[in-house]
N, C-alpha and C positions, 0 to 999 in steps of 0.2 A: 562293701555293698550291703552289709547288714546294719549299717548306721544310717539313720535318717539324715537327709541333707540339712534339716533344721539344726541338728546337733553340731554339724560342721560350722554352720553360720554362727551359732552361739559361741563356739570355741574361738573363731576368728574375731568376733566382736569383743570378747574379753581380752584378746591379744592387743587389739587396737586401743582399748581403754587403758591398758597398762603400759603402753609404749608411746612416749611423747613424739618421737621422731617418725613413727609409722603413721601414715595418713590414709592408707588403703591396703586391703589385702583380699586375695581371691583364691579359691580352690577350683582348679580347672581340670576336669576329667577328659581323658581321651574319648574320641567319638564312640558312643554306645558302650563305654566301659562301666559306667555307673548304672545306667538304665538302658537295656537293650532296645527300648522303644524311643529313646531320646538321643539324638546325635550329639547335642551340646548340653552339658551340665556344668555351669561355671558361675556360681554366685560370687559377686564381688561386693565387699563391704567397704564403705568409705566414710570418713568423718565429715560431718556437715555442721553448720551452726546450730541445728536443732538436735544433733546427736549422730549416731551411727546408722546409716541407711544401707539396705541391701538392694542390689539391682541384678537383673539377668539380661540387661540390654546388650551385652556383648555376646550372647548366645545366639548368633545368627549366621547364616551362610555368608552374608555380606562382610561381616567382621572376620569370621573364620579364625577364632583365636589360636588353634593349633599351628597356623601358618605365621603367627606373629613372631617377631624376633626374640622377644623375651621368653617365648615358649621354646623356640627351636635352639636357643642358646644352651638349654639344659641338656646334659648328656644322659640319655635314658638309663644307663647302667651305673650311674654315679649317685652318691648321696651328698656330694659337696654342693653348697650353695654357689650360685653364679650371680655376680653383680653386672648390671648393664652399664654402658657408658652414661655419664651424666647428661642430662637434658634439661632444657628450660621449659617448664609447664606454664603456658600463658594463662590458664584458668586460675591457678593458685598464685601466679607470679612468684614462683619458687624454683630453685634448682633441685632436681629429683634424681633418684636412682632406683631401679627395681631389682630386688633380690629374689631369685627364683631357685627352687630345688625340686627334684623329681619325687613323685609319689610311687610307691611300689605296693603291690598286694602281698598276701601271705605267701605266695609262690615266688616272690621276688620279681614279678613282672612289672614293667613300667605301665602305669595307668593314668598318669597325669602330672600336673605341676601345681605347686603352691607358690604364690607370689606375695611379696610385701613391698609396697611403694614407700620409699623413705624420703622425707623432706630434710634438706640440708640447711634449712634456715637457722637451726640451733647452732650448727658449726660455724656458719657465716657470722652470726651475731657474736659468737665468742671471739672470732678472729678480729672483727671490726671493733668490738668494744675494747680490746687491748691496744688498739691503735689510738693512743692519746696524744694530744698536742702538748701536754705538760712535759713529757720527757723527749718528745720529738721522734719517738719510735713509731713505725708503721709496719703492720704485718699483712702479708698476702698469702693466699693458698692457691696453688696451681695444679692443674692436671699434668700428667707426664709430658704432654706435648706443649705445655706452657700456657694453656687456656686458663684464664682467671676463673677460679671457683668462688673465692671470697676476697673482697677488697672494699675499702672505704669508698672507692670510686665505683659505685654500683653499676654505672653504665658500661663498665668493661666486663662484668661477670657473664660468662658463657658466650661472649660476643667477640672477644679479642684475645689473641695470644701475646704474651709479653715480648716475644721475639719479633712481633709485627708493630711494636710501638713506633710512633712518629719520631720520638726522641731516639736518635741512632745509638747513643751511648747506653740508654736503657735497653734497647733492643739487643745490643751486644751482650749486656749483662744477662738478659733473658736467654740468649743462646747458651751461655755458660751454665745457667741453672738447668736448662733442658738436657744438656750433654753430659753433665757431671752429677754424681750422686750427692755430693755435698761440697761446700767450699765457700769462698769469699769472692765477691766481685764488686764493681763500683760503677757509678754513672754520675753525670752532671745534669743539673736542671735549675733554672732560675738563679744562676750564678753561684750555686752551691754544689759541693761534692757529697755524694751519698755512698755509704758502704752497704752492701747487700750480703747478709749471711744466710745461707740456705742449707737445708738438709732434706733428705728423702724420708718420708714416713714409711713405716713397715708395710711390706707388700701384703695386701689382704685380698686373696682370691683374684689376683691379677691387677689390683688397684694400687698404684704407687703415686701418691701425691707429694708435691714439694711445698714445704712451708718456708717462707723467706721473711727475714726481719730486715727492714730498711732503716738505717740509722744515719742521720746527717753527720758529716765529718765534724762540724762545729760542736756537736753534742759530745762526741768522743774526745775532742781536744779541750773541752772546757775545763776539766780537772787539771790538765797539764798547764793550761794557760793561767789558771788560778794559782797553781803552785809556783809558776815562774814569777808572777807578780809578787807573791809573798817573799820569795827568795830575793827579788830585786830590792824590795823595801828593806829587808833585813840587811842586805849588803850596804845600802845607802846609810842606814843607821849606824 
């Protein structure tokens, strides 16, 4: 409470400038904790086309930020960050998650929450860009329950679970991905067989994503078939 709120705003602005994935951040004090005359003190900084802007529009009785899920998810006596479930933000047309952690005063008392909104476009771009038609490989990133996080088929992202695919063989492979930590499955589509190799990424504060590589069986068999042809020609000669 000895620090001017403008200093906090400057600190968070610098954080946003230095972090490409962070698109917004706020410092949200408990009611009357920062200023005994002000119930809500919660500046929120967000990236815009013209730069980083600060707003206090969430400091209202109508919004009541201490009642919001991202606020209540934080354990008051813990210093560990908590990530929200992924959600689709219509304004930015992006998949987002909010990371929040508790603020404590010099006595160790809980006095509020700091949040950082993280845009997963960078991760999605990385996954999709590695899905090239040259080698036939395709990558997908899934939530623990099988919801698409990143895929070259953007219409599925955050709207469909792999276990609910219309293709029953793909849905069966999806069930295997969801129920197992890692492994190999397969499915059929368009007259082809596909192998699905999957593994669980490290658990980060309760987040466990699945990364899967989808490889056409024809791609895997191509070297074997090439070798067979060469050996056949050699035998004939």
